[in-house]
MIDOSE-1310 file (N, C-alpha, C; in nm, 2 decimals, decimal comma, always signed):
residues 252
mplv	+2,78/+7,42/+4,44/+2,85/+7,47/+4,32/+2,80/+7,40/+4,19; +2,78/+7,47/+4,09/+2,74/+7,40/+3,96/+2,87/+7,33/+3,91; +2,84/+7,23/+3,82/+2,95/+7,15/+3,76/+2,96/+7,21/+3,62; +3,08/+7,25/+3,58/+3,10/+7,31/+3,45/+3,16/+7,20/+3,36
iamc	+3,09/+7,17/+3,25/+3,12/+7,06/+3,16/+3,15/+7,12/+3,02; +3,25/+7,06/+2,96/+3,29/+7,09/+2,82/+3,25/+6,97/+2,74; +3,16/+6,98/+2,64/+3,13/+6,88/+2,54/+3,24/+6,90/+2,43; +3,34/+6,81/+2,43/+3,45/+6,83/+2,34/+3,43/+6,75/+2,21
qtfv	+3,37/+6,81/+2,11/+3,33/+6,75/+1,98/+3,45/+6,75/+1,89; +3,53/+6,64/+1,88/+3,65/+6,63/+1,81/+3,64/+6,56/+1,68; +3,73/+6,59/+1,59/+3,75/+6,50/+1,47/+3,81/+6,37/+1,51; +3,75/+6,26/+1,46/+3,81/+6,13/+1,49/+3,84/+6,07/+1,35
vdgd	+3,97/+6,04/+1,33/+4,02/+5,97/+1,21/+4,05/+5,83/+1,24; +3,99/+5,74/+1,17/+4,00/+5,59/+1,19/+4,15/+5,55/+1,20; +4,18/+5,49/+1,31/+4,31/+5,43/+1,32/+4,43/+5,53/+1,35; +4,40/+5,66/+1,36/+4,50/+5,76/+1,38/+4,51/+5,79/+1,53
regn	+4,56/+5,70/+1,60/+4,57/+5,72/+1,75/+4,64/+5,84/+1,79; +4,76/+5,87/+1,73/+4,84/+5,98/+1,78/+4,77/+6,11/+1,73; +4,72/+6,12/+1,61/+4,65/+6,24/+1,57/+4,53/+6,27/+1,65; +4,45/+6,16/+1,68/+4,34/+6,18/+1,77/+4,37/+6,22/+1,91
frri	+4,48/+6,17/+1,96/+4,53/+6,22/+2,09/+4,56/+6,37/+2,09; +4,62/+6,41/+1,98/+4,66/+6,55/+1,96/+4,54/+6,64/+1,96; +4,43/+6,59/+1,89/+4,31/+6,67/+1,88/+4,24/+6,67/+2,02; +4,25/+6,56/+2,09/+4,19/+6,56/+2,23/+4,26/+6,66/+2,32
eyal	+4,39/+6,67/+2,31/+4,46/+6,76/+2,39/+4,43/+6,91/+2,35; +4,42/+6,94/+2,23/+4,38/+7,07/+2,19/+4,24/+7,11/+2,25; +4,15/+7,01/+2,25/+4,02/+7,04/+2,31/+4,03/+7,06/+2,46; +4,12/+6,98/+2,52/+4,14/+7,00/+2,67/+4,19/+7,14/+2,70
eaak	+4,28/+7,19/+2,61/+4,34/+7,32/+2,63/+4,23/+7,43/+2,63; +4,14/+7,41/+2,53/+4,03/+7,51/+2,51/+3,93/+7,49/+2,63; +3,90/+7,37/+2,67/+3,81/+7,35/+2,79/+3,87/+7,41/+2,91; +4,00/+7,39/+2,94/+4,06/+7,45/+3,06/+4,05/+7,60/+3,06
akga	+4,07/+7,66/+2,94/+4,07/+7,81/+2,93/+3,93/+7,86/+2,96; +3,82/+7,77/+2,94/+3,69/+7,81/+2,96/+3,63/+7,77/+3,10; +3,72/+7,72/+3,18/+3,69/+7,69/+3,32/+3,62/+7,56/+3,34; +3,63/+7,46/+3,25/+3,57/+7,33/+3,26/+3,63/+7,25/+3,38
qlac	+3,54/+7,18/+3,44/+3,58/+7,08/+3,55/+3,57/+6,94/+3,50; +3,50/+6,92/+3,39/+3,48/+6,79/+3,33/+3,47/+6,80/+3,18; +3,56/+6,73/+3,11/+3,56/+6,73/+2,96/+3,50/+6,60/+2,91; +3,40/+6,60/+2,82/+3,34/+6,48/+2,77/+3,37/+6,47/+2,62
fpes	+3,42/+6,35/+2,58/+3,46/+6,33/+2,44/+3,37/+6,22/+2,38; +3,38/+6,20/+2,25/+3,29/+6,11/+2,18/+3,32/+5,96/+2,20; +3,24/+5,88/+2,14/+3,26/+5,73/+2,13/+3,38/+5,70/+2,04; +3,46/+5,59/+2,08/+3,57/+5,54/+1,99/+3,66/+5,66/+1,95
allg	+3,70/+5,74/+2,05/+3,76/+5,87/+2,01/+3,91/+5,85/+1,97; +3,97/+5,73/+1,98/+4,11/+5,71/+1,94/+4,12/+5,63/+1,81; +4,03/+5,53/+1,79/+4,05/+5,44/+1,68/+3,94/+5,44/+1,58; +3,83/+5,51/+1,61/+3,71/+5,51/+1,52/+3,62/+5,40/+1,55
wvnp	+3,49/+5,42/+1,54/+3,39/+5,32/+1,56/+3,38/+5,22/+1,45; +3,35/+5,10/+1,48/+3,34/+4,98/+1,39/+3,46/+4,98/+1,29; +3,58/+5,01/+1,34/+3,70/+5,00/+1,27/+3,76/+4,86/+1,30; +3,76/+4,77/+1,20/+3,81/+4,63/+1,23/+3,96/+4,63/+1,27
eahq	+4,03/+4,74/+1,24/+4,17/+4,74/+1,29/+4,18/+4,75/+1,44; +4,07/+4,79/+1,50/+4,08/+4,80/+1,65/+4,10/+4,66/+1,72; +4,07/+4,55/+1,65/+4,10/+4,42/+1,70/+4,25/+4,40/+1,73; +4,33/+4,47/+1,64/+4,48/+4,46/+1,66/+4,53/+4,58/+1,74
layp	+4,46/+4,69/+1,73/+4,52/+4,82/+1,78/+4,48/+4,85/+1,93; +4,37/+4,80/+1,97/+4,31/+4,83/+2,10/+4,39/+4,77/+2,22; +4,39/+4,84/+2,33/+4,46/+4,80/+2,45/+4,36/+4,76/+2,56; +4,40/+4,69/+2,66/+4,31/+4,66/+2,78/+4,28/+4,80/+2,85
ipga	+4,18/+4,79/+2,94/+4,16/+4,90/+3,03/+4,15/+4,85/+3,17; +4,24/+4,89/+3,26/+4,35/+4,98/+3,24/+4,46/+4,93/+3,14; +4,52/+5,03/+3,07/+4,62/+5,00/+2,97/+4,68/+5,12/+2,92; +4,75/+5,11/+2,81/+4,83/+5,22/+2,75/+4,74/+5,35/+2,72
dsdr	+4,62/+5,32/+2,65/+4,54/+5,44/+2,62/+4,48/+5,50/+2,74; +4,42/+5,42/+2,83/+4,36/+5,48/+2,94/+4,46/+5,55/+3,04; +4,58/+5,49/+3,04/+4,69/+5,56/+3,12/+4,72/+5,70/+3,07; +4,72/+5,71/+2,93/+4,75/+5,84/+2,88/+4,63/+5,94/+2,91
icdl	+4,51/+5,89/+2,91/+4,40/+5,98/+2,94/+4,41/+6,02/+3,09; +4,45/+5,93/+3,17/+4,47/+5,96/+3,31/+4,58/+6,07/+3,33; +4,69/+6,06/+3,25/+4,79/+6,16/+3,25/+4,74/+6,30/+3,21; +4,65/+6,30/+3,11/+4,60/+6,42/+3,06/+4,51/+6,49/+3,16
arky	+4,43/+6,40/+3,23/+4,34/+6,45/+3,34/+4,42/+6,52/+3,45; +4,54/+6,46/+3,49/+4,62/+6,52/+3,59/+4,68/+6,65/+3,53; +4,73/+6,65/+3,41/+4,79/+6,76/+3,35/+4,70/+6,89/+3,35; +4,58/+6,86/+3,31/+4,48/+6,98/+3,29/+4,39/+6,99/+3,42
gmmi	+4,40/+6,91/+3,52/+4,33/+6,92/+3,64/+4,18/+6,92/+3,62; +4,13/+6,83/+3,54/+3,99/+6,81/+3,52/+3,95/+6,67/+3,49; +3,83/+6,63/+3,53/+3,78/+6,50/+3,50/+3,76/+6,48/+3,34; +3,78/+6,36/+3,30/+3,76/+6,33/+3,16/+3,67/+6,21/+3,14
cigl	+3,57/+6,22/+3,05/+3,49/+6,11/+3,01/+3,52/+6,09/+2,86; +3,55/+5,96/+2,82/+3,59/+5,94/+2,68/+3,56/+5,79/+2,64; +3,51/+5,78/+2,52/+3,49/+5,64/+2,46/+3,62/+5,59/+2,40; +3,65/+5,46/+2,45/+3,78/+5,40/+2,40/+3,74/+5,25/+2,36
eekd	+3,81/+5,20/+2,26/+3,81/+5,06/+2,24/+3,89/+4,99/+2,35; +3,84/+4,87/+2,39/+3,90/+4,80/+2,50/+3,92/+4,65/+2,45; +4,04/+4,60/+2,45/+4,07/+4,46/+2,42/+4,09/+4,38/+2,55; +4,01/+4,27/+2,56/+4,02/+4,19/+2,68/+4,03/+4,04/+2,63
gdrl	+4,15/+3,99/+2,62/+4,18/+3,86/+2,56/+4,15/+3,87/+2,41; +4,06/+3,79/+2,36/+4,02/+3,79/+2,22/+3,90/+3,88/+2,19; +3,85/+3,94/+2,30/+3,72/+4,02/+2,29/+3,75/+4,17/+2,27; +3,67/+4,24/+2,19/+3,68/+4,38/+2,17/+3,55/+4,44/+2,22
ygsv	+3,57/+4,54/+2,31/+3,45/+4,61/+2,36/+3,46/+4,76/+2,32; +3,34/+4,82/+2,30/+3,33/+4,96/+2,29/+3,30/+5,02/+2,42; +3,40/+5,08/+2,49/+3,38/+5,12/+2,63/+3,39/+5,27/+2,65; +3,35/+5,31/+2,77/+3,36/+5,45/+2,81/+3,42/+5,45/+2,95
ilvs	+3,51/+5,54/+2,97/+3,57/+5,56/+3,10/+3,55/+5,70/+3,16; +3,55/+5,71/+3,29/+3,55/+5,83/+3,36/+3,67/+5,84/+3,45; +3,75/+5,95/+3,44/+3,87/+5,96/+3,51/+3,86/+6,09/+3,59; +3,92/+6,08/+3,71/+3,91/+6,20/+3,80/+4,02/+6,30/+3,76
akge	+4,01/+6,42/+3,82/+4,10/+6,53/+3,79/+4,24/+6,49/+3,85; +4,25/+6,39/+3,93/+4,38/+6,35/+3,98/+4,43/+6,23/+3,90; +4,36/+6,19/+3,80/+4,41/+6,09/+3,71/+4,37/+5,95/+3,75; +4,27/+5,93/+3,84/+4,22/+5,80/+3,88/+4,11/+5,75/+3,79
llak	+4,11/+5,63/+3,76/+4,01/+5,56/+3,68/+3,89/+5,54/+3,77; +3,78/+5,61/+3,76/+3,67/+5,61/+3,85/+3,57/+5,50/+3,81; +3,54/+5,49/+3,68/+3,44/+5,40/+3,63/+3,46/+5,36/+3,48; +3,41/+5,25/+3,45/+3,41/+5,20/+3,31/+3,28/+5,13/+3,28
hrki	+3,23/+5,16/+3,16/+3,10/+5,09/+3,11/+3,13/+5,04/+2,97; +3,09/+4,91/+2,95/+3,10/+4,85/+2,82/+2,97/+4,86/+2,74; +2,98/+4,91/+2,62/+2,86/+4,93/+2,54/+2,78/+4,80/+2,52; +2,65/+4,81/+2,53/+2,56/+4,69/+2,53/+2,51/+4,67/+2,39
nvlp	+2,45/+4,77/+2,33/+2,39/+4,77/+2,20/+2,49/+4,79/+2,09; +2,56/+4,69/+2,05/+2,68/+4,70/+1,97/+2,66/+4,69/+1,82; +2,54/+4,67/+1,77/+2,51/+4,67/+1,63/+2,61/+4,57/+1,56; +2,60/+4,44/+1,59/+2,70/+4,34/+1,55/+2,72/+4,33/+1,40
elmt	+2,61/+4,36/+1,32/+2,62/+4,35/+1,18/+2,71/+4,44/+1,11; +2,77/+4,54/+1,18/+2,85/+4,64/+1,12/+3,00/+4,62/+1,13; +3,04/+4,51/+1,19/+3,18/+4,48/+1,20/+3,20/+4,33/+1,22; +3,30/+4,27/+1,15/+3,34/+4,13/+1,16/+3,48/+4,11/+1,20
ppyt	+3,51/+4,04/+1,31/+3,42/+4,00/+1,41/+3,36/+4,12/+1,49; +3,24/+4,11/+1,54/+3,18/+4,23/+1,61/+3,24/+4,26/+1,75; +3,20/+4,37/+1,80/+3,23/+4,40/+1,94/+3,15/+4,30/+2,02; +3,21/+4,27/+2,14/+3,14/+4,19/+2,24/+3,05/+4,29/+2,32
pgnv	+2,92/+4,25/+2,34/+2,84/+4,34/+2,42/+2,86/+4,33/+2,57; +2,84/+4,45/+2,64/+2,84/+4,45/+2,78/+2,71/+4,40/+2,83; +2,68/+4,42/+2,96/+2,56/+4,36/+3,03/+2,48/+4,47/+3,09; +2,35/+4,47/+3,08/+2,26/+4,57/+3,14/+2,28/+4,56/+3,29
adik	+2,30/+4,44/+3,35/+2,32/+4,43/+3,49/+2,44/+4,50/+3,55; +2,53/+4,54/+3,46/+2,66/+4,61/+3,51/+2,64/+4,76/+3,51; +2,53/+4,81/+3,46/+2,51/+4,95/+3,46/+2,50/+5,01/+3,60; +2,58/+5,11/+3,63/+2,58/+5,17/+3,76/+2,62/+5,32/+3,76
avgv	+2,59/+5,39/+3,87/+2,64/+5,52/+3,88/+2,74/+5,53/+4,00; +2,84/+5,61/+3,98/+2,94/+5,62/+4,09/+2,94/+5,76/+4,15; +2,98/+5,76/+4,28/+2,98/+5,89/+4,35/+3,11/+5,97/+4,32; +3,09/+6,09/+4,27/+3,20/+6,18/+4,24/+3,17/+6,32/+4,29
dgrr	+3,25/+6,36/+4,39/+3,24/+6,50/+4,45/+3,09/+6,53/+4,48; +3,02/+6,44/+4,55/+2,89/+6,46/+4,59/+2,78/+6,44/+4,49; +2,82/+6,40/+4,37/+2,72/+6,37/+4,26/+2,73/+6,22/+4,22; +2,62/+6,16/+4,18/+2,62/+6,03/+4,13/+2,62/+6,04/+3,97
igll	+2,72/+5,98/+3,91/+2,74/+6,00/+3,76/+2,73/+5,86/+3,70; +2,65/+5,85/+3,60/+2,63/+5,72/+3,52/+2,69/+5,73/+3,38; +2,73/+5,62/+3,33/+2,79/+5,61/+3,19/+2,71/+5,52/+3,10; +2,68/+5,56/+2,98/+2,63/+5,47/+2,88/+2,70/+5,51/+2,75
vcad	+2,68/+5,43/+2,64/+2,75/+5,46/+2,51/+2,64/+5,46/+2,40; +2,63/+5,56/+2,33/+2,55/+5,58/+2,20/+2,42/+5,50/+2,20; +2,42/+5,39/+2,12/+2,30/+5,31/+2,10/+2,25/+5,24/+2,22; +2,32/+5,24/+2,34/+2,26/+5,20/+2,46/+2,14/+5,28/+2,49
tfmg	+2,13/+5,41/+2,45/+2,02/+5,50/+2,48/+1,90/+5,46/+2,40; +1,91/+5,37/+2,31/+1,79/+5,32/+2,24/+1,72/+5,21/+2,32; +1,78/+5,16/+2,42/+1,73/+5,04/+2,49/+1,66/+5,08/+2,62; +1,53/+5,04/+2,62/+1,44/+5,07/+2,73/+1,50/+5,01/+2,86
dalk	+1,55/+4,88/+2,85/+1,60/+4,82/+2,97/+1,72/+4,88/+3,03; +1,81/+4,93/+2,94/+1,93/+5,00/+2,98/+1,89/+5,14/+3,05; +1,80/+5,21/+2,99/+1,75/+5,34/+3,05/+1,69/+5,31/+3,19; +1,61/+5,21/+3,20/+1,54/+5,17/+3,32/+1,64/+5,14/+3,43
kmaq	+1,74/+5,06/+3,39/+1,85/+5,02/+3,49/+1,92/+5,14/+3,54; +1,95/+5,23/+3,44/+2,02/+5,35/+3,48/+1,94/+5,44/+3,57; +1,81/+5,45/+3,54/+1,72/+5,53/+3,63/+1,72/+5,47/+3,77; +1,73/+5,34/+3,78/+1,73/+5,28/+3,92/+1,85/+5,31/+4,00
qkpd	+1,96/+5,36/+3,93/+2,08/+5,40/+4,00/+2,07/+5,54/+4,06; +1,96/+5,61/+4,02/+1,93/+5,75/+4,07/+2,05/+5,84/+4,05; +2,10/+5,85/+3,92/+2,21/+5,93/+3,90/+2,17/+6,08/+3,90; +2,27/+6,17/+3,93/+2,25/+6,31/+3,91/+2,29/+6,36/+3,78
lvlv	+2,36/+6,28/+3,70/+2,41/+6,32/+3,57/+2,45/+6,19/+3,50; +2,42/+6,18/+3,37/+2,46/+6,07/+3,28/+2,55/+6,12/+3,16; +2,66/+6,06/+3,14/+2,75/+6,10/+3,03/+2,75/+5,99/+2,93; +2,73/+6,03/+2,80/+2,71/+5,94/+2,69/+2,79/+5,98/+2,57
pygw	+2,90/+5,91/+2,54/+2,97/+5,94/+2,41/+2,90/+5,88/+2,30; +2,89/+5,96/+2,19/+2,82/+5,91/+2,07/+2,91/+5,90/+1,95; +2,88/+5,81/+1,85/+2,93/+5,81/+1,72/+2,82/+5,82/+1,62; +2,75/+5,94/+1,62/+2,62/+5,95/+1,55/+2,65/+5,99/+1,40
aaek	+2,62/+5,89/+1,32/+2,66/+5,90/+1,18/+2,54/+5,88/+1,08; +2,55/+5,94/+0,96/+2,45/+5,92/+0,86/+2,52/+5,95/+0,72; +2,45/+5,92/+0,62/+2,49/+5,96/+0,48/+2,51/+6,12/+0,48; +2,60/+6,16/+0,40/+2,63/+6,31/+0,40/+2,51/+6,40/+0,38
ekwp	+2,42/+6,35/+0,29/+2,31/+6,44/+0,25/+2,21/+6,45/+0,36; +2,22/+6,36/+0,46/+2,12/+6,36/+0,57/+2,15/+6,46/+0,68; +2,27/+6,53/+0,67/+2,31/+6,63/+0,76/+2,27/+6,77/+0,70; +2,23/+6,87/+0,78/+2,23/+6,87/+0,93/+2,10/+6,81/+0,99
ghgq	+2,01/+6,76/+0,91/+1,88/+6,71/+0,96/+1,89/+6,60/+1,06; +2,00/+6,51/+1,04/+2,01/+6,40/+1,13/+2,04/+6,44/+1,27; +2,09/+6,56/+1,29/+2,11/+6,61/+1,42/+1,98/+6,62/+1,51; +1,87/+6,64/+1,44/+1,74/+6,64/+1,52/+1,72/+6,51/+1,58
alkd	+1,75/+6,40/+1,51/+1,73/+6,27/+1,57/+1,82/+6,25/+1,70; +1,94/+6,31/+1,69/+2,03/+6,30/+1,81/+1,97/+6,38/+1,93; +1,92/+6,50/+1,90/+1,85/+6,58/+2,00/+1,74/+6,50/+2,06; +1,65/+6,44/+1,98/+1,54/+6,36/+2,03/+1,58/+6,24/+2,12
tvck	+1,69/+6,17/+2,07/+1,74/+6,06/+2,15/+1,79/+6,10/+2,29; +1,87/+6,21/+2,29/+1,93/+6,25/+2,42/+1,82/+6,30/+2,51; +1,73/+6,38/+2,46/+1,62/+6,44/+2,54/+1,53/+6,33/+2,60; +1,50/+6,23/+2,52/+1,41/+6,12/+2,56/+1,49/+6,03/+2,67
aaqa	+1,62/+6,02/+2,65/+1,70/+5,94/+2,75/+1,70/+6,02/+2,88; +1,72/+6,15/+2,88/+1,72/+6,23/+3,00/+1,58/+6,22/+3,07; +1,47/+6,23/+3,00/+1,34/+6,21/+3,06/+1,32/+6,07/+3,12; +1,36/+5,97/+3,05/+1,35/+5,83/+3,10/+1,43/+5,81/+3,23
igap	+1,55/+5,86/+3,23/+1,64/+5,84/+3,34/+1,60/+5,93/+3,46; +1,55/+6,05/+3,43/+1,53/+6,15/+3,53/+1,65/+6,23/+3,57; +1,74/+6,25/+3,48/+1,87/+6,32/+3,51/+1,92/+6,39/+3,39; +2,00/+6,49/+3,40/+2,06/+6,55/+3,28/+2,15/+6,45/+3,21
vigt	+2,15/+6,46/+3,08/+2,24/+6,37/+2,99/+2,33/+6,46/+2,90; +2,45/+6,43/+2,90/+2,55/+6,50/+2,82/+2,59/+6,40/+2,70; +2,54/+6,43/+2,58/+2,57/+6,34/+2,47/+2,67/+6,41/+2,37; +2,79/+6,36/+2,37/+2,90/+6,42/+2,29/+2,93/+6,34/+2,17
dcvg	+2,91/+6,40/+2,05/+2,93/+6,33/+1,92/+3,06/+6,38/+1,87; +3,11/+6,30/+1,77/+3,23/+6,34/+1,70/+3,20/+6,39/+1,56; +3,31/+6,43/+1,49/+3,29/+6,47/+1,35/+3,40/+6,40/+1,27; +3,37/+6,38/+1,14/+3,47/+6,31/+1,06/+3,40/+6,21/+0,97
lith	+3,47/+6,14/+0,89/+3,42/+6,04/+0,79/+3,46/+5,90/+0,83; +3,36/+5,81/+0,82/+3,39/+5,67/+0,85/+3,46/+5,61/+0,72; +3,57/+5,55/+0,74/+3,65/+5,50/+0,63/+3,67/+5,35/+0,63; +3,60/+5,28/+0,73/+3,61/+5,13/+0,74/+3,47/+5,07/+0,76
gpwt	+3,46/+4,95/+0,71/+3,33/+4,88/+0,73/+3,22/+4,91/+0,64; +3,10/+4,86/+0,66/+2,98/+4,88/+0,58/+2,93/+5,02/+0,58; +2,96/+5,10/+0,68/+2,92/+5,24/+0,68/+3,02/+5,33/+0,62; +3,12/+5,28/+0,55/+3,22/+5,37/+0,49/+3,16/+5,48/+0,41
grty	+3,20/+5,60/+0,42/+3,14/+5,71/+0,35/+3,04/+5,79/+0,43; +2,99/+5,73/+0,54/+2,90/+5,81/+0,62/+2,97/+5,91/+0,71; +2,91/+6,01/+0,75/+2,97/+6,12/+0,82/+2,92/+6,13/+0,96; +3,01/+6,15/+1,06/+2,97/+6,20/+1,19/+2,94/+6,35/+1,18
gges	+2,83/+6,39/+1,23/+2,79/+6,53/+1,21/+2,80/+6,62/+1,32; +2,86/+6,58/+1,44/+2,87/+6,67/+1,55/+2,73/+6,69/+1,61; +2,70/+6,82/+1,63/+2,57/+6,86/+1,69/+2,54/+6,79/+1,83; +2,65/+6,78/+1,91/+2,64/+6,72/+2,04/+2,53/+6,79/+2,12
vaad	+2,47/+6,72/+2,21/+2,35/+6,77/+2,28/+2,36/+6,75/+2,43; +2,33/+6,85/+2,51/+2,31/+6,84/+2,65/+2,17/+6,87/+2,68; +2,10/+6,78/+2,77/+1,96/+6,80/+2,80/+1,95/+6,79/+2,95; +1,85/+6,87/+3,01/+1,83/+6,86/+3,15/+1,73/+6,74/+3,18
aagn	+1,70/+6,72/+3,31/+1,63/+6,60/+3,35/+1,49/+6,60/+3,29; +1,43/+6,72/+3,25/+1,30/+6,72/+3,19/+1,30/+6,70/+3,04; +1,42/+6,69/+2,99/+1,43/+6,67/+2,84/+1,44/+6,79/+2,76; +1,48/+6,91/+2,83/+1,49/+7,03/+2,76/+1,64/+7,05/+2,71
vlav	+1,66/+7,09/+2,59/+1,80/+7,11/+2,54/+1,87/+7,22/+2,61; +1,98/+7,20/+2,66/+2,07/+7,30/+2,73/+2,17/+7,36/+2,63; +2,22/+7,28/+2,54/+2,33/+7,32/+2,45/+2,34/+7,23/+2,34; +2,39/+7,28/+2,22/+2,41/+7,20/+2,10/+2,54/+7,24/+2,04
grdr	+2,62/+7,14/+1,99/+2,74/+7,17/+1,92/+2,72/+7,20/+1,78; +2,83/+7,25/+1,72/+2,83/+7,29/+1,58/+2,80/+7,18/+1,49; +2,74/+7,21/+1,37/+2,72/+7,11/+1,27/+2,85/+7,08/+1,19; +2,89/+6,95/+1,20/+3,01/+6,90/+1,12/+3,13/+6,98/+1,13
dedv	+3,16/+7,02/+1,26/+3,29/+7,09/+1,29/+3,33/+7,07/+1,43; +3,46/+7,08/+1,46/+3,50/+7,07/+1,59/+3,44/+7,18/+1,68; +3,42/+7,15/+1,81/+3,36/+7,25/+1,89/+3,39/+7,21/+2,04; +3,39/+7,31/+2,13/+3,40/+7,28/+2,27/+3,29/+7,36/+2,33
vmvk	+3,18/+7,29/+2,37/+3,06/+7,36/+2,41/+3,04/+7,35/+2,56; +3,02/+7,46/+2,63/+3,02/+7,47/+2,77/+2,87/+7,45/+2,82; +2,86/+7,37/+2,93/+2,73/+7,34/+2,99/+2,75/+7,35/+3,14; +2,66/+7,42/+3,21/+2,66/+7,42/+3,36/+2,55/+7,34/+3,41
ipak	+2,58/+7,24/+3,50/+2,48/+7,16/+3,56/+2,47/+7,21/+3,71; +2,35/+7,26/+3,75/+2,33/+7,31/+3,88/+2,37/+7,21/+3,99; +2,40/+7,27/+4,11/+2,42/+7,19/+4,23/+2,30/+7,11/+4,26; +2,31/+7,00/+4,33/+2,19/+6,92/+4,37/+2,10/+7,01/+4,47
């Protein structure tokens, strides 16, 4: 059976946890209506990427935010992949989790390529050695986050896991005048990652305006991308607007 995936390209408002949760649930409603088995959301989908407030607002994983995502997975009966900020002691990570349709936390990956110059104090990076793929309903699924896909060693490590599918939440941003052209760079990045790994890649971006840190005023442009293992584009999200884009990944 093919796996039906919804790339849920949502507006992310910095620090607006409750509003962002509401937008996530609206997207899940649309994904459910379209027959999705897996809903993929962007990076930092609750607090916003490189938002210094996340040092005070983020929870551990497992914790309050991931528990609510698990509740939503159970409610809508579908797997969810989403980028969340994770607080572990004094450290802040940009993480991604995969949750089963029964609300079980299946996997977590901490972003490695954290661009530390963009936030003070910066995110703590994860480790390439921790990259893995997990078995889910007969498929091996891997997780990366955004700029991890720029790293040859991260892509090589993921390829060694022999995944059947890789899920990557993005916070792909640029100056307003660079859109929609900046979407081509996202397509190129996702397609090259799929080729390097040898598996389909689902790259889900957000939309909205960055309002904190040195990239204040830059825009997330959407244009989420799904690519097959050969690097061919399967689907693209709308330019600078919310979207729920359906992708079917064939059975092994």
